[in-house]
N, CA, C and O of each residue as an XYZ file, in Angstrom:
228
protein
N     125.092   -131.464    -10.062
C     124.800   -130.388     -9.166
C     124.222   -130.897     -7.863
O     123.953   -132.087     -7.703
N     124.042   -129.995     -6.960
C     123.499   -130.303     -5.646
C     122.141   -129.628     -5.525
O     121.980   -128.469     -5.906
N     121.157   -130.365     -4.989
C     119.816   -129.803     -4.810
C     119.783   -128.817     -3.656
O     120.581   -128.913     -2.723
N     118.870   -127.880     -3.722
C     118.638   -126.950     -2.618
C     118.185   -127.744     -1.396
O     117.523   -128.775     -1.514
N     118.550   -127.246     -0.237
C     118.117   -127.877      1.008
C     116.602   -127.763      1.129
O     116.021   -126.719      0.833
N     115.979   -128.834      1.561
C     114.546   -128.822      1.814
C     113.664   -129.003      0.598
O     112.440   -128.974      0.727
N     114.234   -129.186     -0.569
C     113.414   -129.357     -1.770
C     112.833   -130.773     -1.797
O     113.519   -131.747     -1.488
N     111.575   -130.862     -2.166
C     110.918   -132.161     -2.332
C     111.240   -132.639     -3.747
O     110.762   -132.048     -4.715
N     112.038   -133.694     -3.884
C     112.454   -134.114     -5.226
C     111.293   -134.551     -6.117
O     111.334   -134.356     -7.331
N     110.262   -135.138     -5.520
C     109.116   -135.579     -6.327
C     108.332   -134.373     -6.851
O     107.929   -134.348     -8.014
N     108.122   -133.386     -5.997
C     107.419   -132.174     -6.427
C     108.241   -131.409     -7.458
O     107.695   -130.886     -8.430
N     109.546   -131.345     -7.246
C     110.416   -130.655     -8.198
C     110.394   -131.351     -9.553
O     110.364   -130.693    -10.593
N     110.408   -132.673     -9.540
C     110.368   -133.432    -10.794
C     109.037   -133.236    -11.512
O     109.003   -133.087    -12.734
N     107.944   -133.237    -10.758
C     106.624   -133.042    -11.360
C     106.505   -131.644    -11.970
O     105.998   -131.486    -13.080
N     106.971   -130.645    -11.245
C     106.931   -129.272    -11.746
C     107.780   -129.120    -13.004
O     107.349   -128.508    -13.981
N     108.977   -129.675    -12.976
C     109.860   -129.585    -14.137
C     109.260   -130.312    -15.337
O     109.337   -129.819    -16.462
N     108.670   -131.468    -15.107
C     108.039   -132.226    -16.188
C     106.888   -131.439    -16.806
O     106.754   -131.384    -18.028
N     106.063   -130.832    -15.966
C     104.940   -130.037    -16.469
C     105.434   -128.838    -17.274
O     104.871   -128.507    -18.317
N     106.481   -128.198    -16.786
C     107.056   -127.057    -17.497
C     107.610   -127.485    -18.854
O     107.381   -126.818    -19.863
N     108.332   -128.592    -18.874
C     108.880   -129.109    -20.133
C     107.758   -129.448    -21.105
O     107.824   -129.081    -22.278
N     106.727   -130.146    -20.628
C     105.617   -130.535    -21.501
C     104.917   -129.317    -22.105
O     104.631   -129.285    -23.302
N     104.647   -128.324    -21.272
C     103.962   -127.129    -21.760
C     104.793   -126.350    -22.759
O     104.295   -125.921    -23.799
N     106.064   -126.171    -22.435
C     106.934   -125.430    -23.349
C     107.169   -126.202    -24.648
O     107.224   -125.603    -25.721
N     107.308   -127.513    -24.559
C     107.506   -128.318    -25.769
C     106.280   -128.241    -26.672
O     106.408   -128.182    -27.895
N     105.095   -128.241    -26.073
C     103.871   -128.096    -26.854
C     103.878   -126.763    -27.597
O     103.501   -126.691    -28.767
N     104.304   -125.725    -26.914
C     104.389   -124.407    -27.557
C     105.400   -124.422    -28.705
O     105.107   -123.934    -29.797
N     106.582   -124.979    -28.462
C     107.624   -125.026    -29.498
C     107.115   -125.781    -30.724
O     107.353   -125.361    -31.856
N     106.423   -126.882    -30.500
C     105.930   -127.682    -31.619
C     104.760   -127.023    -32.344
O     104.465   -127.371    -33.487
N     104.092   -126.074    -31.686
C     102.918   -125.454    -32.304
C     103.262   -124.257    -33.189
O     102.421   -123.801    -33.963
N     104.480   -123.748    -33.085
C     104.866   -122.618    -33.932
C     105.661   -123.123    -35.130
O     106.287   -124.182    -35.081
N     105.622   -122.351    -36.193
C     106.347   -122.775    -37.395
C     107.150   -121.610    -37.949
O     106.999   -120.463    -37.528
N     107.991   -121.932    -38.887
C     108.814   -120.914    -39.521
C     109.926   -120.431    -38.607
O     110.353   -121.150    -37.703
N     110.392   -119.216    -38.841
C     111.514   -118.680    -38.059
C     111.197   -118.570    -36.568
O     112.101   -118.608    -35.733
N     109.916   -118.435    -36.237
C     109.526   -118.322    -34.832
C     109.834   -119.591    -34.046
O     109.973   -119.542    -32.824
N     109.942   -120.731    -34.737
C     110.201   -121.982    -34.025
C     111.578   -121.977    -33.368
O     111.737   -122.520    -32.275
N     112.567   -121.378    -34.012
C     113.906   -121.296    -33.415
C     113.885   -120.396    -32.188
O     114.515   -120.700    -31.175
N     113.163   -119.293    -32.283
C     113.041   -118.385    -31.143
C     112.329   -119.076    -29.991
O     112.726   -118.924    -28.835
N     111.285   -119.832    -30.293
C     110.541   -120.544    -29.256
C     111.422   -121.590    -28.585
O     111.361   -121.759    -27.367
N     112.231   -122.286    -29.356
C     113.131   -123.296    -28.786
C     114.182   -122.646    -27.894
O     114.503   -123.171    -26.829
N     114.714   -121.515    -28.319
C     115.689   -120.786    -27.493
C     115.047   -120.306    -26.196
O     115.655   -120.383    -25.128
N     113.826   -119.815    -26.294
C     113.110   -119.353    -25.104
C     112.839   -120.514    -24.154
O     112.915   -120.353    -22.936
N     112.523   -121.681    -24.708
C     112.308   -122.867    -23.879
C     113.582   -123.209    -23.114
O     113.541   -123.465    -21.911
N     114.694   -123.211    -23.808
C     115.975   -123.532    -23.172
C     116.287   -122.545    -22.052
O     116.680   -122.943    -20.956
N     116.113   -121.271    -22.331
C     116.390   -120.238    -21.328
C     115.476   -120.386    -20.117
O     115.928   -120.288    -18.976
N     114.205   -120.620    -20.364
C     113.238   -120.768    -19.279
C     113.559   -121.969    -18.410
O     113.524   -121.871    -17.183
N     113.870   -123.098    -19.023
C     114.183   -124.305    -18.254
C     115.474   -124.144    -17.461
O     115.553   -124.555    -16.303
N     116.478   -123.548    -18.081
C     117.745   -123.328    -17.380
C     117.545   -122.406    -16.178
O     118.080   -122.659    -15.099
N     116.783   -121.351    -16.369
C     116.501   -120.419    -15.278
C     115.732   -121.104    -14.156
O     116.050   -120.927    -12.980
N     114.722   -121.883    -14.519
C     113.928   -122.592    -13.511
C     114.805   -123.522    -12.675
O     114.745   -123.494    -11.446
N     115.603   -124.331    -13.323
C     116.467   -125.277    -12.609
C     117.467   -124.529    -11.730
O     117.683   -124.902    -10.577
N     118.064   -123.497    -12.264
C     119.068   -122.736    -11.515
C     118.479   -122.080    -10.269
O     119.099   -122.097     -9.206
N     117.290   -121.504    -10.396
C     116.725   -120.715     -9.300
C     115.824   -121.493     -8.353
O     115.540   -121.014     -7.255
N     115.364   -122.682     -8.746
C     114.438   -123.399     -7.863
C     114.917   -124.779     -7.434
O     114.437   -125.305     -6.430
N     115.839   -125.371     -8.160
C     116.247   -126.742     -7.846
C     117.682   -126.818     -7.347
O     117.942   -127.442     -6.319
N     118.612   -126.199     -8.051
C     120.027   -126.302     -7.678
C     120.361   -125.433     -6.475
O     119.803   -124.350     -6.298
N     121.272   -125.922     -5.658
C     121.737   -125.146     -4.505
C     122.517   -123.937     -4.994
O     123.253   -124.015     -5.978
N     122.348   -122.815     -4.296
C     123.075   -121.605     -4.715
C     124.576   -121.751     -4.536
O     125.327   -120.825     -4.841
């Protein structure tokens, strides 16, 4: 993909890393059937973040 114009790649990488770390901690902290839902929510959240803040429209 192509990055949005004017995006700071270092800031974008730091933000994405923090988001991944926080969501992964949440996914690992839940158990049972909720863990699959948490993993799906993590995927959706990360995909949305990348699409709307990093990739060029």
